[in-house]
C-alpha positions in Angstrom: 248.4 129.5 47.0 248.2 127.7 50.4 248.2 124.3 49.4 243.9 122.5 50.4 245.3 119.3 49.8 247.6 118.7 52.2 245.2 120.8 55.3 242.9 118.2 53.9 245.2 115.3 54.3 246.2 116.0 57.6 242.8 116.3 59.3 241.1 113.2 58.4 239.0 114.8 55.5 239.9 112.7 53.3 239.6 109.6 51.4 239.6 109.8 46.8 241.1 112.3 45.1 241.7 112.5 41.7 245.1 112.1 40.0 246.5 115.6 39.6 244.3 118.1 41.8 246.8 118.8 44.1 248.9 120.1 41.1 246.2 122.2 39.9 244.9 123.6 43.3 248.9 124.9 43.1 248.6 126.5 40.0 246.1 129.8 40.7 243.1 130.3 42.1 240.4 127.3 41.8 237.0 127.5 41.9 235.1 124.0 43.6 231.9 123.5 44.5 229.9 121.1 47.4 226.5 120.4 46.6 223.6 120.6 49.7 219.4 119.7 48.8 217.3 121.6 50.4 215.6 119.0 51.6 214.7 121.2 55.3 215.2 124.8 56.2 218.1 123.7 58.3 221.5 122.4 57.9 222.5 118.9 59.7 225.8 119.0 61.8 226.1 115.4 58.9 226.2 118.7 56.4 229.7 119.7 58.5 231.9 118.6 56.5 231.6 119.7 52.9 230.7 122.9 55.1 234.4 123.2 56.6 235.8 121.5 53.0 234.2 125.0 51.1 235.4 127.1 54.4 239.1 125.5 53.6 239.4 125.6 50.3 238.7 128.7 50.5 241.6 129.9 53.4 243.9 128.4 51.0 242.6 131.3 48.4 240.1 129.7 46.6 236.2 130.7 45.5 233.9 128.5 47.0 230.5 128.1 46.3 227.7 126.1 48.0 225.0 124.5 45.1 221.6 124.7 47.0 220.3 121.4 44.3 216.4 123.0 43.8 216.3 120.8 40.9 218.2 118.3 42.4 216.4 117.7 45.3 213.4 117.7 43.6 214.5 114.1 42.6 216.5 112.5 44.9 219.9 110.9 45.0 220.4 107.2 44.9 223.5 107.6 46.7 223.5 105.2 49.8 219.4 105.3 50.2 217.7 103.0 50.4 214.2 104.4 49.1 213.4 107.4 47.1 213.5 110.1 48.9 210.1 112.7 48.7 209.5 115.6 46.4 209.7 119.0 47.0 207.6 122.2 45.7 209.4 125.0 44.7 208.4 127.7 47.2 209.9 125.4 49.5 212.2 125.2 47.8 213.5 128.7 47.8 212.1 128.6 51.5 214.6 126.5 52.1 217.6 128.3 50.5 217.4 131.6 51.6 217.7 129.9 55.2 220.5 127.4 54.5 222.8 130.6 53.2 221.9 132.2 56.0 223.5 129.9 57.8 225.5 129.2 55.1 226.8 133.1 56.4 228.4 132.3 58.9 230.8 130.2 57.8 232.2 131.3 54.4 232.4 135.0 53.8 229.9 135.3 51.0 230.4 139.5 51.2 233.5 140.6 51.1 234.6 142.1 46.8 237.6 139.8 47.3 238.1 137.1 44.0 237.6 134.3 46.4 234.2 135.6 48.0 231.3 132.8 47.9 228.7 131.9 46.0 225.4 130.8 46.6 224.1 128.9 43.3 220.7 126.6 42.9 220.5 124.6 40.4 216.6 125.0 39.4 218.1 128.3 37.7 219.4 126.4 34.9 217.3 123.4 34.9 213.9 124.6 35.2 213.9 126.2 31.0 215.6 122.5 29.8 213.0 120.9 28.2 213.4 116.8 28.1 214.0 116.3 24.7 216.2 118.9 24.7 218.3 117.0 27.7 218.4 114.0 26.6 219.8 114.7 23.5 222.2 117.6 24.2 223.1 115.3 27.1 222.4 112.1 27.1 224.0 110.8 24.6 227.3 111.8 26.0 227.1 109.1 29.0 226.0 105.4 28.1 224.0 103.2 29.8 226.7 100.8 30.3 228.5 104.2 32.4 226.0 104.9 34.1 225.9 101.1 35.6 228.7 100.3 36.4 228.0 102.9 39.9 228.7 101.6 42.9 225.5 103.4 43.3 222.4 102.1 41.4 224.8 98.7 41.7 224.0 98.2 45.2 219.8 99.2 44.6 219.8 97.5 41.9 221.4 94.5 43.6 219.1 95.1 47.2 216.5 93.3 47.7 213.7 95.9 48.0 211.1 95.8 46.6 210.7 98.8 44.7 214.0 99.2 43.0 214.7 102.2 41.3 212.9 104.5 39.1 213.8 105.9 36.0 213.7 109.3 38.1 216.3 108.3 40.7 218.8 106.4 37.9 218.7 110.0 35.9 220.2 111.8 38.6 223.7 111.5 38.0 223.1 113.0 35.0 221.3 116.4 36.1 224.0 116.2 39.5 227.0 115.8 36.0 224.8 118.6 34.3 225.2 120.8 37.2 229.1 120.0 37.4 229.8 121.8 33.4 226.9 124.3 33.9 229.0 125.6 36.8 232.6 124.8 34.4 231.6 126.7 31.9 229.3 129.1 33.7 231.7 129.8 37.1 235.4 128.3 35.4 235.0 125.5 37.5 236.8 123.0 38.4 236.5 121.3 41.3 233.4 118.9 42.6 233.9 117.8 46.2 231.3 116.3 48.6 230.9 112.8 50.5 232.9 109.9 49.9 229.0 108.7 48.5 229.3 110.8 45.8 232.8 109.9 43.7 230.6 108.3 41.2 227.9 111.2 40.3 231.3 113.4 41.0 233.0 111.6 38.2 230.1 112.1 35.7 230.4 114.8 36.1 234.0 114.9 35.1 233.2 112.7 32.5 230.8 115.3 31.1 232.6 117.7 31.0 235.6 116.1 29.1 233.0 113.9 25.9 230.9 118.1 25.6 233.3 120.7 26.5 236.7 118.7 25.7 237.6 120.3 28.9 239.6 118.8 33.1 237.9 118.6 35.4 238.4 117.0 38.8 236.7 116.0 42.1 237.9 115.2 45.9 235.5 113.5 47.9 235.7 112.8 52.4 234.8 110.1 54.5 231.8 109.3 55.7 231.3 110.1 59.6 231.4 107.1 61.1 230.6 107.4 65.3 233.4 104.7 67.1 230.2 102.4 68.7 229.1 102.1 65.3 226.0 104.5 65.5 225.3 106.8 63.6 227.1 110.6 63.5 224.7 113.4 63.8 222.3 111.5 65.2 221.3 111.6 68.7 217.4 110.6 70.6 215.5 112.7 69.3 217.3 112.8 65.6 218.8 115.0 63.8 221.2 117.8 65.7 220.4 120.6 63.7 222.2 124.3 63.1 219.1 125.8 63.6 218.9 126.8 67.4 214.7 126.4 67.3 215.8 122.8 65.8 218.4 121.9 68.6 219.8 124.5 71.4 222.2 125.7 71.6 222.8 123.2 74.9 221.9 120.3 73.5 224.3 121.2 70.5 227.2 122.2 73.3 226.4 118.3 75.1 226.5 116.3 71.5 229.9 117.4 71.2 230.5 117.9 74.6 229.8 113.4 74.7 231.8 112.5 72.7 234.4 109.5 73.1 238.1 110.1 73.6 238.5 108.5 70.0 236.0 110.0 68.4 236.7 113.8 69.8 240.9 113.2 69.0 238.7 113.2 65.5 236.4 115.4 65.3 239.0 117.9 66.5 240.9 117.7 63.1 237.3 117.8 61.5 235.2 120.7 62.7 237.5 123.0 63.6 240.0 125.0 62.5 242.6 124.7 64.9 246.2 124.5 64.3 247.3 120.5 63.5 250.2 121.8 66.8 247.2 123.3 68.7 245.4 120.4 68.3 248.6 117.9 69.2 249.2 119.7 72.4 245.5 119.1 73.3 246.0 115.5 72.6 247.8 115.1 74.6 247.6 117.3 77.3 244.0 115.2 77.5 246.1 111.7 77.8 247.8 112.7 80.5 244.4 113.4 82.4 241.4 111.8 79.9 238.8 112.0 83.1 238.6 115.3 82.8 237.3 115.3 79.4 239.7 118.3 78.3 239.5 117.7 74.2 235.1 116.9 74.3 235.3 120.9 76.0 237.9 122.9 73.4 235.9 121.1 70.7 232.0 121.9 71.9 233.4 125.3 72.4 234.9 126.5 68.6 232.3 124.4 67.5 229.3 125.9 69.6 230.7 129.3 68.9 231.4 128.2 65.0 227.9 127.5 64.4 226.1 130.0 66.6 228.0 132.8 68.7 229.6 133.0 71.7 226.6 134.1 73.8 224.9 131.0 73.4 228.1 129.0 74.3 227.4 131.2 77.9 224.4 129.9 78.6 224.8 126.5 77.0 228.3 125.9 79.4 226.3 127.9 82.8 223.0 125.5 81.9 225.5 122.7 81.6 226.9 123.8 85.5 223.1 123.2 86.8 223.2 119.9 86.2 226.4 118.6 87.0 228.8 122.1 88.4 228.4 124.7 90.7 225.8 127.0 89.2 224.4 129.5 91.8 220.1 130.8 92.2 221.3 133.5 89.7 222.6 131.4 86.8 219.6 128.5 87.0 218.1 132.1 87.0 219.1 133.2 83.7 217.7 130.1 81.8 215.4 130.9 79.8 212.5 128.5 79.3 213.5 126.1 76.1 216.1 125.9 77.9 215.7 125.1 80.9 213.1 122.6 81.0 216.0 120.9 78.1 218.4 120.6 81.1 216.2 118.6 83.0 214.4 116.7 80.1 213.3 113.2 82.0 212.6 115.2 86.0 209.8 114.0 86.8 207.9 117.3 87.2 204.0 118.2 89.3 201.8 121.3 88.7 200.3 124.0 91.6 198.1 126.5 91.3 199.3 130.0 91.1 197.0 132.0 93.4 198.4 129.3 95.9 201.6 129.8 95.0 200.5 133.9 95.9 199.4 133.4 99.3 203.0 131.2 100.5 202.7 127.6 100.5 204.9 126.5 103.9 207.5 124.0 101.8 206.6 121.1 103.5 203.5 120.9 102.4 205.6 121.0 98.9 207.6 118.4 98.7 204.7 116.8 100.5 201.2 117.1 99.4 202.0 118.8 95.9 204.6 117.3 95.0 205.1 113.6 96.0 208.9 114.3 95.9 209.4 112.7 99.4 206.7 110.0 100.9 205.4 111.4 104.8 205.7 115.0 106.3 208.1 112.8 108.7 210.0 112.2 105.4 210.2 115.8 104.6 211.3 117.5 108.0 214.1 114.6 108.5 215.9 116.0 105.5 215.6 119.5 106.3 216.9 119.0 109.3 219.8 117.1 108.0 220.0 121.0 105.4 220.0 118.4 102.3 217.1 121.1 100.6 217.5 123.2 98.2 214.9 125.1 96.1 216.5 127.3 93.4 219.7 125.9 94.9 219.8 127.4 97.6 219.4 125.6 100.9 216.3 126.1 102.4 215.0 125.2 106.0 211.9 124.1 107.6 209.8 127.3 108.1 210.7 128.7 104.3 207.6 129.6 102.8 207.5 129.3 98.8 206.4 133.0 96.8 206.3 134.5 93.3 209.8 135.1 94.4 211.1 131.6 93.5 209.6 131.7 90.2 211.9 130.8 87.2 210.6 132.3 84.3 207.7 133.2 86.6 206.7 129.5 86.6 209.8 127.1 87.5 210.9 126.0 91.0 213.8 123.8 91.0 213.8 121.4 93.9 216.7 119.2 94.9 217.6 116.9 97.3 221.2 115.6 97.6 223.0 116.4 94.9 221.4 114.3 92.6 217.7 114.5 92.6 215.6 117.0 91.0 212.6 118.0 90.8 210.5 120.3 88.8 207.2 122.3 89.8 205.1 123.8 87.6 203.4 126.9 88.8 200.0 126.9 86.3 
C-alpha cells in the first residue's frame, strides 16, 4: 500500500484526522467515501478537493466511494451556512446524480475490474424505505441531544443573529449523515469518511454511531477549506461558481480562472489540484521564483487542471483564445473559435450591428470604422489610423482601400476590428 496520509499531508490537504487512521490504512485495502449533495447537475471546483482526495485514495490502492446525497439533498446541511437550502424533488436529484457521475468518471476509475474500482452510491436508495418511527427508535436513541448540540456547526447556527434559527430538519442532518456512514460500514465495509473541515462534526457522529450501534471502529479525515490569499472566496468569479460543466463555465473561462491565480495561491493549488510529483512541483516553484513575470506556475496549474476536467483539445482551444487577447494569434486562430468562446474572449468589448445585405454588397472600411460602428469619431481620424498602419480586421493589417465582405466573417457573423494593440471592436452581422 502507498501511504495515503503521507501523500495528502505534503500536498496541504490534511486538516484533521482521527488517531490510528494512518496505521489502519497501511494494513490492507480499505474503503472510504466522500459525500456530495446533488444540488446542481454539475460539480464546481469547490467540490474538487473532495474528488482529489478520493483519487489519491484510489491511487494509494484503496477503494473510493462517491456518495451522492439524494436523501440529504432533500434536507440541507447547516455546516458553514446561515440559511436553509432549497429542497429538490426526486426526479431532479436523479438527473443531477447521473450528470455528476459522468463528471466523476473523468477523475475516478469506475469501470475496471480492479478490486479498488470506484463506486457511486446514493443515500436515497437506503433512506427512502425507512419510516420516521424506525429511524428515531433504531438510530436516534444511540446519539444524545447533548452530543448533537456540542457540534460546532449546530452551536454556530443557534448562537447566530439569524431570525429564522435552525429547523428540526437541519438539526437532524448529522444523524442522517451518521446513518449513511453506518450503512456503508455494514454493507460496503467502509471504515473512513472524508470531507471538508466543516464536516468534522457530522463525520464523527458517524464514527460514534458505528461504535455505539455496531461495536465497530470507523475513522474520520478532513481537508482544509480552500481560501484565496486576498480573502475572496475560492471557486467564485464575477459570474458565480466555476463549474466543471463546459455549458456552465466554458473551458476558456475555466482555464483563465486558474491562470489568473496569485503566486501565493498557485503554489498552494498546484499541490492540491494536480497529480504532479513532489519533485516536479518543487522544481516548478523554484523556476517560477526565478522569473515570476513568466507565470510558469500558473500556466502549468491551468494546463493540468483544464486537461483533467475537460480535455487536451479544450486546453489547446483555451490557449488559442487567450493568445488572441494577450499573444500573437493569427486570423486563422481567430476563425477557429466557436461562437460562445469568441463572445467570452471579447466580453465587454464595444459592439455594433451591420445588416447582412450591406456586407454582402461590400462596405468600404472607412464607412465601417466611422458611420456604421462609431469606432472612430470621424472619417479623417479613421484615415489617419489606416495611413499609420494601425488598423486590423480579424488580426490582419489593412489599408484604406479595404472592402469588408462576407469572406471576412468569423462564424459567419462576426468581424473583429482592432486599433493599435489594445483597442478592440466587435461587429455583429445580422
